[in-house]
Every structure is written in structure tokens, then in C-alpha cells.
C-alpha positions as CSV (number, residue, x, y, z in Angstrom):
1,M,108.9,24.1,140.3
2,T,107.7,27.7,140.2
3,E,109.6,30.3,138.3
4,K,110.6,33.4,140.2
5,K,109.4,36.7,138.8
6,L,112.1,39.3,138.0
7,V,111.2,43.0,137.9
8,Y,113.1,46.3,138.1
9,L,112.9,48.1,141.4
10,S,111.2,51.0,139.7
11,G,108.4,48.7,138.5
12,M,107.7,47.1,141.9
13,H,104.5,48.0,143.9
14,A,104.7,49.7,147.3
15,N,105.6,47.2,150.1
16,Q,106.8,44.5,147.7
17,S,110.1,43.0,148.6
18,G,112.7,40.6,147.1
19,R,116.3,40.0,146.6
20,V,118.6,42.0,144.3
21,V,119.7,39.8,141.4
22,R,121.8,42.2,139.3
23,I,122.6,45.9,138.9
24,E,122.7,46.9,135.3
25,G,125.2,49.7,135.3
26,G,128.8,50.7,135.2
27,A,131.4,50.3,138.0
28,G,130.5,53.7,139.4
29,L,126.8,52.9,139.8
30,V,127.5,49.5,141.3
31,S,130.0,51.0,143.8
32,R,127.7,53.8,144.8
33,L,124.7,51.5,145.4
34,S,127.0,49.0,147.2
35,A,128.0,51.8,149.6
36,M,124.3,52.4,150.3
37,G,123.8,48.7,151.1
38,I,122.2,47.7,147.8
39,R,124.1,44.8,146.3
40,P,123.2,41.4,144.7
41,G,121.8,38.9,147.2
42,R,120.6,41.7,149.5
43,K,116.9,41.8,150.5
44,I,115.2,45.1,149.4
45,T,111.7,46.4,150.0
46,K,110.1,49.2,148.0
47,L,108.3,51.5,150.4
48,S,106.8,54.0,148.0
49,S,107.5,56.2,145.0
50,M,106.5,59.5,143.7
51,L,104.5,60.1,140.6
52,L,106.1,60.8,137.2
53,R,109.5,59.2,137.7
54,G,110.3,60.8,141.1
55,P,112.4,59.3,143.8
56,V,111.9,55.7,144.9
57,F,111.9,55.1,148.7
58,T,113.4,51.7,149.7
59,Q,114.6,49.8,152.7
60,A,117.7,47.6,152.5
61,G,118.3,45.9,155.8
62,S,117.6,48.5,158.5
63,T,118.5,51.4,156.2
64,R,115.9,53.5,154.5
65,L,116.9,55.2,151.3
66,A,115.5,57.5,148.5
67,I,117.1,56.8,145.2
68,G,116.5,58.3,141.8
69,F,114.1,56.6,139.3
70,G,117.0,56.1,136.8
71,M,119.0,54.2,139.4
72,A,115.9,52.2,140.5
73,S,115.4,51.2,136.8
74,K,118.8,49.5,136.8
75,I,118.3,47.3,139.9
76,L,116.8,43.9,138.9
77,V,114.9,42.2,141.8
78,E,113.6,38.6,142.2
79,L,110.3,39.1,144.0
80,D,109.5,37.2,147.2
81,E,106.7,34.7,147.0
82,S,103.6,35.9,148.8
């Protein structure tokens, strides 16, 4: 049985995808991300990011989002096998 790799969204490479496992933040952050369609169990793809802790561009479902590096650093993702 292979072990799934867990990584924060900010640490993913461009075009990597996986499922959100956990959001490590308070109720406000969890609520805000949930309103944007990012919640545990949801598939998410990192499209690209800017250098030096800039925004992280993602796709959750059919929605494309740019979220801050700090928020992306609190989203734990289980990478898809590929």
C-alpha cells in the first residue's frame, strides 16, 4: 500500500493537483476559503505562483482563484498519484 504525499498548496509545483485534506486556520479563514470553493475533500490544482511569496493561482472545480501565499500555506493537500 502506497502512502499518499501531503504538502501545503504553497509548496506544490505548477499544474500539480490533489484533494484538500485540512485547512489549518481559524473559523474566519475556513469560512472564507469555503465561500471560494476550497474545502476539505475538494479537488484543487495549482496553476502557477509568483516569485517571492506572491499570490498563488489555483483552480477548484471550474473556478480559478488567486489567493495569498499565507492562505496557501495553511491548505494541506494530498497529492494525486501521477
